[in-house]
C-alpha positions in Angstrom: 40.6 118.3 22.3 43.9 117.8 20.3 46.4 120.5 20.5 49.2 121.1 17.9 52.6 122.8 18.1 54.0 123.9 14.8 57.6 124.8 13.8 59.4 126.1 10.7 63.2 126.2 10.6 66.0 126.5 8.2 68.7 124.0 8.4 71.8 123.7 6.5 71.5 121.0 3.8 74.9 119.6 5.0 73.3 119.0 8.5 70.3 116.9 7.4 71.8 113.8 9.2 72.6 116.0 12.3 69.1 117.4 12.3 67.5 114.0 12.3 69.6 112.8 15.2 68.9 115.8 16.9 65.2 115.5 16.3 65.0 112.0 17.2 66.6 112.6 20.6 64.2 115.5 21.3 61.1 114.2 19.9 61.7 111.0 22.2 61.3 113.3 25.1 58.1 114.9 23.8 56.6 111.4 23.3 57.6 110.3 26.9 55.8 113.6 28.1 52.5 112.7 26.3 52.7 113.7 22.6 50.8 111.4 20.4 52.5 112.1 17.2 55.4 114.1 15.8 56.2 114.7 12.1 59.5 116.3 10.9 59.3 117.1 7.3 62.5 118.2 5.1 61.7 120.3 2.2 61.0 118.7 -1.2 58.8 121.2 -3.0 58.9 124.7 -1.5 58.3 127.3 -4.0 59.2 130.9 -3.9 56.2 133.1 -3.3 55.4 136.7 -4.6 54.8 138.3 -1.2 56.0 135.6 1.3 56.9 132.0 1.6 58.4 129.4 3.8 62.1 130.3 2.8 61.5 134.0 3.6 59.7 133.4 6.9 62.9 131.8 8.3 65.4 133.7 6.2 66.7 130.5 4.5 69.8 130.8 2.5 70.4 128.9 -0.8 72.4 126.3 1.3 69.8 125.7 3.8 66.5 123.5 3.6 63.2 124.3 5.2 62.0 122.0 7.8 58.4 122.0 8.6 57.4 120.0 11.8 54.6 119.5 14.3 53.7 117.7 17.5 50.3 116.5 18.2 49.2 116.5 21.8 46.0 115.0 23.2 45.1 118.4 24.8 46.7 121.8 25.7 47.0 120.8 29.3 49.2 117.8 28.5 51.4 120.1 26.1 51.7 122.9 28.8 52.7 120.4 31.5 55.3 118.9 29.0 56.7 122.2 28.0 57.0 123.3 31.5 59.0 120.2 32.3 61.2 120.7 29.4 61.9 124.4 29.8 62.5 124.0 33.7 66.4 124.1 34.1 65.9 122.2 37.3 64.5 119.3 35.4 67.3 119.4 32.7 67.3 116.2 30.7 70.9 115.3 29.8 69.6 114.3 26.2 69.1 118.0 25.5 72.5 119.0 26.8 73.8 121.2 23.9 77.4 119.7 24.4 75.9 116.2 23.8 73.1 117.0 21.3 74.0 120.3 19.6 71.2 122.2 17.7 72.0 122.0 14.0 70.4 125.1 13.1 69.9 128.8 13.9 67.2 128.8 16.5 66.8 132.5 16.3 65.1 132.1 13.0 62.6 129.5 14.0 59.0 130.3 13.9 56.7 128.3 16.0 53.3 128.4 17.8 50.5 126.4 19.4 47.3 125.8 17.6 43.8 124.4 18.3 42.6 122.4 15.4 39.3 123.8 14.0 38.9 121.2 11.0 40.2 117.6 11.1 39.8 115.0 8.2 41.2 111.5 8.6 40.9 108.4 6.5 
């Protein structure tokens, strides 16, 4: 059964190109490790809510855009194996070296999690 990793981050609007470059580099690794699809979305219509919203969830400032992303995996086992590889410092991939591919956002404000689909509709 498919497995989904979801992410929401705040990225300085001035870093849109840097974010895209960073995402393309990192996402290539996820694909090499078994991801079937990756979607990175830059905010377009993100309204303020009355109780909560995407912007508050990541403490986005007026000069930051909300990015909503997900990685689709064929199953949780593939995802867990990929994440173990990526997170293992002994397997450090030079593409993720912060000196060569700096993170263009504040990772401490990222929200993320793994999800099992319960409804899927496709055309």
